[in-house]
C-alpha positions in Angstrom: 21.6 75.5 0.5 19.6 76.3 3.6 15.9 76.1 4.1 15.4 79.9 4.2 12.2 81.3 2.9 12.6 83.9 0.1 10.0 86.4 -1.0 10.6 87.2 -4.7 8.9 86.6 -7.1 6.8 84.2 -5.0 7.4 82.9 -1.5 9.7 79.9 -1.8 12.2 77.7 0.0 15.1 75.9 -1.5 17.3 73.3 0.1 19.5 70.3 -0.6 19.5 67.1 1.5 21.1 63.7 1.3 18.4 61.0 1.1 19.8 57.4 1.0 23.1 58.6 -0.5 21.5 60.7 -3.2 21.7 64.5 -3.2 18.1 65.7 -3.4 17.4 69.3 -4.3 14.0 70.8 -3.3 12.2 74.0 -4.2 8.9 74.7 -2.5 6.8 77.6 -3.8 3.5 79.2 -2.7 1.7 80.9 -5.5 -1.6 82.7 -5.1 -3.6 79.7 -6.4 -1.4 76.6 -5.8 1.6 75.1 -4.2 4.6 73.9 -6.3 7.0 71.3 -4.9 10.0 70.2 -6.9 12.3 67.4 -5.7 15.1 66.1 -7.9 18.0 63.8 -7.7 18.7 63.9 -11.4 18.8 67.7 -12.1 15.6 67.7 -14.1 11.9 67.9 -13.2 11.0 64.3 -13.9 7.4 63.2 -13.4 4.9 66.1 -12.9 1.8 65.4 -10.8 -1.3 67.4 -9.8 -3.4 67.0 -6.7 -6.4 68.8 -5.4 -9.1 68.4 -2.8 -12.5 67.6 -4.3 -15.2 69.9 -3.0 -18.3 67.7 -2.2 -21.1 67.1 0.2 -19.5 64.1 1.9 -18.0 64.5 5.4 -14.7 62.8 4.4 -12.6 64.8 2.0 -11.7 63.2 -1.3 -8.6 64.0 -3.4 -7.9 63.9 -7.1 -4.3 62.9 -8.0 -3.2 62.7 -11.6 0.0 62.5 -13.6 0.4 65.6 -15.9 3.3 64.0 -17.7 6.0 61.5 -17.0 5.8 58.0 -15.4 2.2 56.8 -15.2 3.1 53.3 -14.0 4.5 54.4 -10.6 1.8 54.0 -7.9 4.3 55.2 -5.2 4.5 58.6 -6.9 0.7 58.9 -6.7 0.9 57.8 -3.1 3.4 60.5 -2.1 1.4 63.1 -3.9 -1.8 62.1 -2.1 0.0 62.1 1.2 1.2 65.7 0.6 -2.2 67.0 -0.6 -3.8 65.4 2.5 -1.3 67.3 4.7 -2.1 70.6 2.9 -5.8 70.0 3.3 -5.6 69.1 7.0 -3.6 72.3 7.6 -6.6 74.3 6.4 -5.6 75.1 2.9 -7.7 74.2 -0.1 -5.0 75.1 -2.7 -4.0 72.4 -5.2 -0.5 71.0 -5.4 1.8 70.5 -8.4 4.6 68.1 -7.6 7.7 67.4 -9.7 9.7 64.3 -8.8 13.0 63.6 -10.6 14.2 60.6 -8.6 17.0 58.1 -9.1 15.6 56.0 -6.2 11.8 55.3 -5.9 12.1 53.2 -2.7 9.7 53.7 0.2 12.6 55.0 2.3 13.4 57.7 -0.3 9.7 58.7 -0.7 9.3 59.0 3.1 12.4 61.2 3.2 10.9 63.4 0.5 7.6 63.8 2.4 9.5 64.5 5.6 11.7 67.2 4.0 8.7 68.9 2.4 6.7 68.8 5.7 9.6 70.3 7.6 9.9 73.1 5.1 6.3 73.6 4.0 4.8 77.0 3.1 1.2 76.1 3.9 
């Protein structure tokens, strides 16, 4: 699959990459009220996370990242989600992110590959 943007029913991109020897399928969607990013090496959704920028009076932005369901004992999944919501926010969007990660490999190298692929194909 290529990284072509499709328009129906919502703008999205789908692609498949090899990350550390594992085929990793991505779907990146832009809905009216949030972004959805799915990355899987196992053919299912895996852990679902939610991230949003907290609106506050402080100069430095703060972010809320939580596991909706799935692995709650994986700090690296929270870290990758925080990294993506920070990218979204710094690009000027305040929309929240729903991230689905179904990974065989949770190594730092794989997670960096996920972030890189999403950033190269982002819809924000």
